C-alpha positions as CSV (number, residue, x, y, z in Angstrom):
1,M,14.0,5.1,-44.8
2,Y,12.6,2.8,-47.4
3,L,9.9,0.4,-46.2
4,N,8.4,-2.5,-48.1
5,V,5.2,-3.9,-46.7
6,I,4.6,-7.6,-47.4
7,V,2.0,-10.1,-46.2
8,S,3.2,-13.5,-45.0
9,K,1.4,-16.4,-43.2
10,V,4.7,-18.2,-42.5
11,I,6.2,-15.6,-40.1
12,T,4.4,-15.2,-36.8
13,C,4.9,-12.5,-34.3
14,S,6.2,-13.9,-30.9
15,T,4.5,-11.1,-28.9
16,C,1.0,-10.7,-30.2
17,K,0.8,-14.2,-31.7
18,I,-1.3,-13.0,-34.7
19,E,-0.5,-15.2,-37.7
20,E,-2.2,-13.1,-40.3
21,S,-0.6,-9.8,-39.1
22,K,1.3,-7.8,-41.8
23,M,5.1,-7.9,-41.5
24,V,7.1,-4.8,-42.5
25,T,10.4,-5.4,-44.1
26,D,13.0,-2.7,-43.6
27,L,15.6,-3.1,-46.4
28,V,18.0,-0.6,-44.8
29,S,18.5,-2.2,-41.4
30,G,17.7,-5.7,-42.6
31,E,14.8,-6.3,-40.1
32,I,11.3,-7.7,-40.4
33,V,9.0,-5.9,-37.9
34,C,5.4,-6.7,-36.8
35,S,3.1,-3.9,-38.0
36,N,0.8,-4.6,-35.0
37,C,3.1,-4.3,-32.0
38,G,6.4,-3.2,-33.5
39,T,8.4,-6.3,-32.4
40,V,11.4,-7.2,-34.5
41,V,10.6,-10.7,-35.7
42,I,13.7,-11.4,-37.8
43,D,17.0,-9.5,-37.7
44,G,19.7,-9.6,-40.4
45,I,17.8,-10.7,-43.6
46,E,19.7,-11.3,-46.8
47,E,20.3,-8.6,-49.3
48,S,17.9,-8.9,-52.2
49,G,19.5,-6.3,-54.5
50,K,21.8,-6.7,-57.4
51,E,25.3,-7.9,-56.7
52,W,27.1,-6.4,-59.7
53,T,28.6,-2.9,-59.7
54,N,28.0,-1.9,-63.3
55,S,24.3,-2.4,-63.5
56,K,23.8,1.4,-64.0
57,D,26.1,1.6,-67.0
58,H,25.9,-1.7,-68.7
59,E,23.0,-4.1,-68.0
60,T,24.8,-7.0,-69.5
61,D,28.0,-6.4,-67.5
62,K,27.6,-8.2,-64.2
63,S,31.0,-7.6,-62.7
64,R,31.1,-7.8,-58.9
65,I,34.3,-5.9,-58.4
66,G,35.8,-2.6,-59.3
67,L,34.3,0.9,-59.8
68,P,31.6,1.6,-62.5
69,F,32.8,2.3,-66.0
70,S,33.4,6.0,-66.6
71,L,34.9,8.0,-69.5
72,A,35.8,10.8,-67.1
73,V,38.6,8.8,-65.6
74,H,42.0,8.4,-67.4
75,D,41.8,4.6,-67.3
76,M,37.9,4.4,-67.4
77,N,38.1,2.6,-64.0
78,L,39.3,-0.5,-65.8
79,S,42.8,-0.8,-64.3
80,T,43.8,-2.6,-61.1
81,I,46.3,-1.7,-58.4
82,I,48.4,-3.7,-55.9
83,G,46.9,-3.4,-52.4
84,K,48.8,-2.1,-49.5
85,T,48.1,-5.0,-47.1
86,N,51.2,-7.0,-46.2
87,K,49.3,-10.2,-45.7
88,D,49.0,-13.3,-47.8
89,S,45.9,-15.2,-48.9
90,T,45.7,-17.0,-45.6
91,G,45.9,-13.8,-43.5
92,Q,49.4,-14.4,-42.3
93,T,51.9,-11.5,-42.3
94,I,54.5,-11.8,-45.0
95,D,58.2,-11.6,-44.2
96,S,60.3,-8.4,-44.5
97,G,62.0,-9.4,-47.7
98,M,58.7,-10.0,-49.5
99,Q,57.3,-6.8,-48.1
100,A,60.2,-4.8,-49.6
101,R,59.6,-6.6,-52.9
102,M,55.9,-5.9,-52.9
103,N,56.6,-2.2,-52.1
104,R,58.9,-2.0,-55.2
105,L,56.2,-3.7,-57.3
106,R,53.7,-1.1,-56.1
107,I,56.0,1.7,-57.2
108,W,56.4,0.3,-60.7
109,D,52.7,-0.5,-60.9
110,S,51.9,3.2,-60.3
111,R,54.5,4.3,-62.8
112,T,53.2,2.1,-65.6
113,M,49.7,3.6,-65.2
114,F,51.0,6.9,-66.7
115,R,53.7,5.5,-69.0
116,D,52.4,7.3,-72.1
117,S,51.6,10.9,-72.7
118,S,47.9,10.3,-73.4
119,S,47.3,8.9,-69.9
120,R,49.0,12.0,-68.4
121,N,46.9,14.2,-70.7
122,F,43.7,12.6,-69.7
123,T,44.6,12.7,-66.0
124,T,45.3,16.5,-66.1
125,A,42.1,17.2,-68.1
126,F,39.7,15.1,-66.0
127,I,41.0,16.5,-62.8
128,L,40.0,19.9,-64.1
129,L,36.7,18.5,-65.3
130,D,36.0,17.2,-61.8
131,K,36.7,20.6,-60.3
132,L,34.3,22.3,-62.8
133,K,31.7,19.7,-62.0
134,D,31.6,20.9,-58.4
135,K,31.9,24.6,-59.2
136,L,29.2,24.7,-61.9
137,S,27.0,21.9,-60.4
138,L,27.2,19.8,-63.6
139,T,25.3,16.5,-63.9
140,D,27.0,13.2,-64.6
141,P,25.6,13.0,-68.2
142,I,27.2,16.3,-69.0
143,V,30.6,15.2,-67.5
144,E,30.5,11.9,-69.4
145,K,29.7,13.5,-72.7
146,T,32.4,16.1,-72.2
147,A,34.9,13.4,-71.5
148,Y,33.8,11.5,-74.7
149,T,34.2,14.7,-76.8
150,Y,37.6,15.3,-75.3
151,R,38.8,11.8,-76.1
152,K,37.7,12.3,-79.7
153,I,39.7,15.5,-79.9
154,Q,42.7,13.7,-78.4
155,E,42.5,11.0,-80.9
156,A,42.3,13.5,-83.7
157,G,45.4,15.2,-82.5
158,L,43.9,18.6,-81.9
159,V,45.2,18.9,-78.3
160,R,48.8,19.1,-79.5
161,G,50.1,22.7,-79.3
162,R,47.1,23.8,-77.3
163,T,46.4,24.2,-73.6
164,I,44.8,21.1,-72.1
165,G,42.5,23.2,-69.9
166,A,41.3,25.4,-72.7
167,V,40.5,22.4,-74.9
168,L,38.6,20.7,-72.1
169,V,36.5,23.9,-71.3
170,A,35.7,24.2,-75.1
171,C,34.5,20.6,-75.1
172,L,32.4,21.4,-72.0
173,Y,30.9,24.4,-73.7
174,I,30.0,22.3,-76.7
175,T,28.3,19.7,-74.5
176,C,26.3,22.5,-72.7
177,R,25.1,23.8,-76.0
178,E,24.1,20.4,-77.3
179,M,22.3,19.4,-74.1
180,G,20.5,22.7,-73.6
181,V,22.3,23.8,-70.5
182,S,22.5,27.6,-70.0
183,R,26.2,28.1,-69.5
184,T,28.1,30.9,-71.3
185,I,31.7,31.0,-72.3
186,D,32.3,33.8,-69.8
187,E,31.0,31.7,-66.9
188,L,33.2,28.7,-68.0
189,A,36.2,31.0,-68.4
190,Q,35.7,32.5,-64.9
191,A,35.3,29.1,-63.3
192,S,38.3,27.6,-65.0
193,N,40.5,30.8,-64.9
194,I,41.2,30.5,-68.6
195,R,40.9,33.4,-71.0
196,R,37.7,33.6,-73.0
197,K,39.5,34.3,-76.2
198,A,41.5,31.0,-76.0
199,I,38.3,29.0,-75.3
200,A,36.4,30.6,-78.2
201,K,39.2,30.0,-80.7
202,I,39.5,26.3,-79.7
203,Y,35.7,26.0,-79.8
204,R,35.6,27.2,-83.4
205,D,38.4,24.8,-84.4
206,I,36.6,21.8,-82.8
207,V,33.3,22.6,-84.4
208,F,35.0,23.0,-87.8
209,H,37.1,19.8,-87.5
210,L,34.3,17.5,-86.1
211,E,31.6,19.1,-88.3
212,R,29.3,19.4,-85.4
213,K,26.0,21.2,-85.8
214,I,25.7,23.1,-82.6
215,P,22.2,24.3,-81.7
216,Q,21.5,27.9,-81.1
217,V,21.4,29.4,-77.6
218,N,17.9,29.4,-76.1
219,C,17.1,33.1,-75.6
220,F,14.2,32.3,-73.3
221,Q,16.7,30.5,-70.9
222,C,18.8,33.7,-71.0
223,I,15.8,35.8,-70.0
224,D,15.1,33.5,-67.1
225,K,18.7,33.6,-66.0
226,V,19.0,37.4,-66.1
227,A,15.6,37.8,-64.4
228,N,16.5,35.4,-61.6
229,K,19.7,37.4,-60.8
230,I,17.9,40.7,-60.4
231,E,14.8,39.1,-58.9
232,L,12.1,40.3,-61.4
233,S,8.5,39.3,-61.1
234,E,6.9,36.5,-63.0
235,R,4.7,38.9,-64.8
236,T,7.7,40.8,-66.2
237,V,9.3,37.6,-67.3
238,R,6.2,36.5,-69.2
239,H,6.0,40.0,-70.8
240,A,9.6,39.7,-71.8
241,R,9.1,36.3,-73.3
242,D,6.2,37.6,-75.5
243,L,8.5,40.4,-76.6
244,M,11.3,37.9,-77.4
245,K,8.9,35.9,-79.6
246,K,8.2,39.0,-81.7
247,V,12.0,39.7,-81.9
248,L,12.7,36.1,-83.1
249,Q,9.9,36.4,-85.7
250,E,11.5,39.6,-87.1
251,E,14.8,37.7,-87.4
252,F,17.1,40.6,-86.5
253,S,18.7,38.9,-83.5
254,A,21.2,37.0,-85.5
255,G,24.8,37.7,-84.6
256,K,23.9,39.3,-81.3
257,D,25.1,38.1,-77.9
258,P,22.2,36.1,-76.5
259,M,22.7,37.3,-72.9
260,G,23.0,41.0,-74.0
261,F,20.0,40.7,-76.2
262,A,18.0,39.0,-73.4
263,G,19.0,41.8,-71.0
264,A,17.9,44.4,-73.5
265,V,14.5,42.7,-74.0
266,L,14.0,42.7,-70.2
267,Y,15.0,46.4,-70.0
268,V,12.5,47.4,-72.8
269,S,9.8,45.2,-71.2
270,L,10.2,47.0,-67.8
271,Q,10.0,50.3,-69.6
272,M,6.8,49.3,-71.3
273,E,5.3,48.4,-67.9
274,G,6.3,51.8,-66.5
275,K,8.9,50.4,-64.2
276,T,12.4,51.9,-63.7
277,I,15.6,50.0,-63.4
278,R,19.2,51.0,-63.9
279,Q,21.0,49.8,-67.0
280,I,24.0,48.9,-65.0
281,D,21.9,46.4,-63.0
282,I,20.7,44.7,-66.2
283,A,24.2,44.8,-67.6
284,E,25.8,43.2,-64.6
285,A,23.2,40.4,-64.5
286,A,23.7,39.7,-68.2
287,G,27.5,39.9,-68.0
288,V,27.7,42.7,-70.7
289,T,28.3,46.5,-70.7
290,E,25.8,49.3,-70.3
291,V,26.6,50.3,-73.9
292,T,25.4,47.0,-75.1
293,I,22.1,47.2,-73.3
294,R,21.6,50.8,-74.5
295,N,22.3,50.0,-78.2
296,R,20.3,46.8,-78.2
297,S,17.4,48.6,-76.6
298,K,17.4,51.3,-79.3
299,E,17.4,48.7,-82.0
300,L,14.5,46.9,-80.4
301,K,12.4,50.0,-80.1
302,S,13.1,51.1,-83.7
303,K,12.5,47.6,-85.2
304,L,9.3,46.9,-83.3
305,H,8.1,50.5,-83.6
306,L,7.9,50.9,-79.9
307,I,9.0,54.6,-80.0
């Protein structure tokens, strides 16, 4: 409960009769309470917050009705609908003939919302995006930027001939890379039930068409991710981070899978500390095969002269 303490000489407590006592204003319940005896002096104060709904998105837009503007909705929350109440402006129930007419108008109003293919396309895509938001615990900025990228792809005509879900997941992967969120294509493919190969192909097409400069995957985030899954100690993680810095300086990690490379660095780091761990445990945490961990570990040892 949020409390705001104010000092007032006008309001006087009716119980303790202390004029200079501090009054506590509870903005949740709308009450002013005496801080000395706890008596509710005033009940039902006026709301002092902002009235408009879009204050979070547009500071200049002071609309008092409707939902906040959002790119992740097919109509951006800008359309209106005919209400289901069968009463007029005075509160009187309308006659049966007018009710039938209004029901027919509601049907046509709902049909006109999806009269074109782009609206149906956006509806299908953003329903999937909303599901992925819950599955992957995505933040609102990631969702909004993904929706913006998808709209740009739709305007460019790249969705035609491709699966809507695969295009949306590819846009989500681009957003995660640009915003530094540690999400791999395999995780997105598993959450969306779409083949990894289809997502990767569309991802390359989008990057080539939009000429985006996608930042590299943060290898240190991959180390933390793998280490958290197999519950390694903080000392081991720091040692692996130092080893990864040496690997990046040698510049032989290009073209390698970041998760597999991070798993190999952790595996070699544990061996250098004298600890034993199965390769299959590292491989399952990194989402790669044991062969990948084994081959990358051999390359690390030979390049860094650890053997």
